[in-house]
C-alpha positions in Angstrom: 24.2 14.3 -6.8 26.9 12.3 -7.9 27.4 8.8 -6.7 27.0 6.9 -3.5 29.6 5.2 -1.6 29.2 2.0 -3.4 29.8 3.8 -6.8 26.2 3.9 -8.0 25.8 7.1 -9.9 22.5 9.3 -10.0 21.3 11.3 -13.0 18.2 13.4 -13.8 15.6 11.4 -15.5 15.3 13.7 -18.9 13.9 17.1 -17.9 11.8 16.1 -15.1 14.3 17.1 -12.5 13.8 13.9 -10.7 17.0 12.1 -9.9 17.4 8.4 -10.3 20.4 5.6 -10.4 21.9 5.6 -13.6 21.6 1.8 -13.5 17.9 0.6 -13.2 16.5 -2.8 -12.1 14.8 -4.6 -15.0 12.1 -6.9 -13.7 11.1 -9.0 -16.8 12.2 -12.2 -15.4 10.2 -12.2 -12.2 7.7 -14.9 -12.3 8.2 -15.5 -16.1 10.7 -14.5 -18.9 9.2 -11.3 -20.6 5.6 -11.5 -21.9 5.6 -14.9 -23.4 2.7 -17.0 -22.0 4.8 -20.1 -22.8 7.2 -19.0 -20.2 5.1 -17.8 -17.3 5.9 -19.5 -14.0 9.5 -19.5 -15.2 12.4 -17.0 -14.5 12.9 -15.7 -10.8 10.6 -17.1 -8.2 9.1 -14.6 -5.5 11.9 -15.2 -3.1 14.6 -14.8 -5.8 13.1 -11.8 -7.0 12.9 -10.3 -3.4 16.7 -11.3 -2.9 17.6 -9.4 -6.2 15.2 -6.4 -5.2 16.9 -6.2 -1.8 20.5 -6.3 -3.4 19.7 -3.7 -5.8 18.2 -1.5 -3.0 21.1 -1.9 -0.6 23.6 -0.9 -3.6 21.4 2.3 -4.0 19.4 1.4 -7.3 16.2 3.5 -7.0 14.6 2.8 -10.7 12.9 -0.6 -11.1 11.0 -1.3 -14.4 8.4 -3.8 -15.0 5.2 -4.2 -17.3 1.8 -5.5 -16.8 2.6 -8.6 -18.7 5.9 -9.6 -17.4 5.2 -13.2 -15.9 1.6 -12.7 -16.7 1.5 -10.2 -13.8 3.7 -12.2 -11.6 6.3 -9.5 -11.6 4.2 -6.5 -10.4 3.0 -9.0 -7.8 6.3 -9.9 -6.5 7.3 -6.2 -6.6 4.1 -5.3 -4.6 4.8 -8.0 -2.0 8.5 -6.7 -1.6 7.1 -3.2 -1.4 4.7 -4.3 1.4 7.4 -5.9 3.5 9.8 -2.8 3.1 7.1 -0.2 4.1 6.2 3.3 2.9 9.6 4.8 3.1 11.0 2.8 0.4 8.0 3.2 -2.0 8.6 7.0 -1.3 12.1 6.8 -2.6 11.8 4.3 -5.3 11.0 5.4 -8.9 8.6 2.7 -10.3 8.0 2.2 -14.1 5.4 -0.1 -15.5 4.3 -0.4 -19.3 1.3 -1.3 -21.3 0.6 -2.8 -24.8 1.0 -6.8 -24.9 -1.9 -9.2 -24.7 -3.1 -10.3 -21.5 -5.6 -12.9 -23.1 -7.1 -14.2 -26.3 -10.1 -11.7 -26.5 -9.8 -8.9 -29.3 -9.8 -6.2 -26.5 -7.3 -8.0 -24.3 -4.4 -6.0 -25.9 -3.1 -2.6 -27.6 -3.5 0.9 -26.7 -7.3 1.5 -26.7 -8.3 4.1 -24.0 -10.4 1.1 -22.4 -7.3 -1.2 -22.5 -5.1 1.6 -21.0 -7.2 2.6 -18.3 -8.1 -1.0 -17.1 -4.5 -2.1 -17.1 -3.0 0.7 -15.1 -5.8 -0.3 -12.6 -4.7 -3.7 -12.4 -1.0 -2.9 -12.2 -1.8 -0.5 -9.3 -3.7 -3.5 -7.6 -0.7 -5.8 -8.1 1.9 -3.4 -6.9 -0.3 -2.5 -4.0 0.6 1.2 -4.7 -1.5 4.3 -5.5 0.7 5.6 -8.2 3.4 4.9 -10.8 6.1 7.2 -11.2 6.4 6.4 -15.1 3.9 4.6 -17.2 4.9 4.0 -20.7 3.7 2.7 -24.0 5.6 -0.8 -24.5 5.2 -1.1 -28.3 3.5 1.0 -30.9 -0.1 0.2 -31.7 -0.7 0.8 -35.5 -4.3 -0.4 -35.3 -5.5 2.5 -32.5 -5.3 6.1 -33.5 -2.9 8.2 -31.8 -5.5 10.6 -30.7 -7.0 7.4 -28.4 -3.6 6.8 -26.7 -3.4 10.5 -26.1 -6.9 10.9 -24.6 -6.1 8.0 -22.3 -2.8 9.1 -21.0 -4.5 12.7 -20.5 -7.1 11.2 -18.3 -4.5 9.5 -16.3 -2.5 12.6 -16.2 -5.2 15.0 -14.9 -5.6 12.6 -11.8 -2.8 14.6 -10.7 -5.0 17.3 -9.7 -7.3 15.0 -7.8 -4.9 13.1 -5.7 -2.1 13.6 -2.9 -1.5 16.0 -0.2 0.0 19.1 -2.0 -2.6 22.0 -1.7 -4.8 22.1 -4.6 -4.2 25.7 -5.2 -0.3 25.3 -5.2 -0.7 22.7 -8.3 -1.7 25.6 -10.8 0.8 28.0 -9.6 3.4 25.3 -10.3 2.0 24.9 -13.7 2.3 28.7 -14.5 5.9 29.0 -13.2 6.6 25.6 -15.0 5.3 27.1 -18.5 7.5 30.0 -18.2 10.5 27.8 -19.6 8.7 26.9 -22.8 7.0 30.4 -22.9 3.6 28.8 -23.4 1.2 31.7 -22.9 -1.9 29.4 -23.6 -1.0 27.4 -20.4 -0.1 30.2 -18.4 -3.5 31.6 -18.9 -5.6 28.6 -18.4 -3.7 28.1 -15.1 -4.5 31.4 -13.7 -8.1 30.6 -14.1 -7.4 27.0 -12.5 -5.8 28.8 -9.6 -8.5 31.3 -8.9 -11.2 28.4 -9.2 -8.9 26.7 -6.4 -9.1 29.4 -4.0 -6.1 31.4 -4.8 -6.5 35.2 -4.2 -6.2 37.1 -7.6 -3.7 39.5 -5.9 -1.4 36.4 -5.2 -1.8 35.1 -8.9 -0.8 38.5 -10.1 2.5 38.1 -8.2 3.4 34.8 -9.4 6.3 36.1 -11.6 7.9 37.6 -8.3 7.3 34.6 -6.1 10.5 34.8 -4.4 10.1 38.4 -2.9 6.2 38.4 -2.6 5.2 38.2 0.9 2.2 36.4 -0.2 4.1 33.3 -0.9 5.1 31.1 2.2 8.5 29.4 2.3 7.3 26.0 1.3 5.4 27.6 -1.7 8.8 29.4 -2.8 10.7 26.1 -2.3 8.2 24.4 -4.6 8.0 27.2 -7.1 11.7 27.5 -7.3 12.1 23.8 -8.1 9.5 24.0 -10.9 11.0 26.7 -12.8 14.5 25.3 -12.4 13.0 21.8 -13.2 11.6 23.1 -16.6 14.5 25.0 -18.2 17.1 23.4 -20.6 19.6 22.3 -19.5 17.7 21.5 -16.3 18.8 23.6 -13.6 18.0 21.5 -10.7 20.6 20.8 -7.9 20.6 18.9 -4.4 20.2 22.1 -2.8 16.9 22.1 -4.5 15.8 19.0 -2.8 17.4 20.0 0.5 15.2 23.1 0.5 12.0 21.1 -0.5 12.7 18.5 2.2 12.2 21.2 4.6 8.5 21.6 3.9 7.6 18.8 1.9 7.9 14.8 2.0 9.2 12.8 -0.8 5.6 12.0 -2.0 4.8 15.5 -2.1 7.8 16.3 -3.9 6.8 13.6 -6.6 3.3 15.3 -6.7 5.1 18.6 -7.5 7.2 17.1 -10.1 4.2 15.5 -11.7 2.6 18.8 -12.4 6.1 20.1 -14.1 6.3 16.7 -16.3 2.5 17.3 -17.2 3.1 20.8 -18.4 6.3 19.7 -20.3 3.9 18.0 -22.5 1.1 20.5 -22.7 3.4 23.4 -23.4 5.0 22.0 -26.2 1.7 20.6 -27.8 -0.2 24.0 -27.2 2.6 26.2 -28.2 3.3 23.9 -31.4 -0.4 23.7 -32.6 -0.7 27.5 -31.5 -3.9 26.5 -29.9 -6.7 29.4 -29.8 -7.0 31.0 -26.5 -10.6 31.4 -25.4 -12.3 34.5 -24.2 -12.2 33.8 -20.4 -8.8 32.7 -19.8 -7.7 35.5 -22.0 -9.7 38.0 -20.1 -8.4 36.7 -16.7 -4.9 36.5 -17.5 -4.9 39.7 -19.0 -6.1 41.3 -15.7 -4.0 39.3 -13.4 -0.6 38.7 -15.0 -1.0 41.0 -18.2 0.3 44.0 -16.2 3.4 42.0 -15.4 4.3 41.2 -18.9 1.9 38.3 -20.1 0.2 38.5 -23.5 -1.7 36.0 -25.6 1.4 35.9 -28.4 0.4 33.4 -30.9 -2.8 32.3 -29.2 -4.5 35.6 -29.6 
């Protein structure tokens, strides 16, 4: 993607295939200075924050970063009011990041990385931002008092919301997951997503032809564009190019492209977890995958 006419460069965000400006706008001084309660109400006022966001957006900066506790929530509130003034077209193009960990009050459960705190705080962040989703949601600081499994359970619950929201057809999402899982070669995820595709109404013959989606008449041009993007966003090094986005935008709007990419990102995590742990593959997905994609080269590998 290179750079724009003002010299702002764009890069892929890790292995996600998502393009962002190489410079992001940190919003930690909106309505306060960081997360320190003594400094809430300091920093930039709402009009000043809006002016900064206007200037950043006009330059071509597409990554804005905030946190639930910046300015005691004022940072997210100011971003939300700016987004409402700008409209949905700006939100669709903006990559918005927030974070969780720091205290929001004096109570024992008003901080940290418990599942309860994470789930409540993302809801509060989305309300302040006036958005139905975050593009990135990050752990702000480690929480040694909460087991890692609790963090993972909370973030897993948030991630699975990918399947329940948006306008991308529900049957396409597991197909994206199968293709995205080819990079890591995770046979466990591939098998489970064949079952998921079947449960979401995808014909077995279509599932069986997933490895040949570019030539199969069972796949529409829109599906081919999404699956090609998923495949190339999952490999190392990332193989996504501007041509992928040109092809995607013939069929999908920016919000739907984010939905597709969210599935790719989710399975980047699930592939590595299940392959590293050599998770035992259960009987039903093993049998169904063996019947559909097995004749085309799938086997359970280390998961059998």
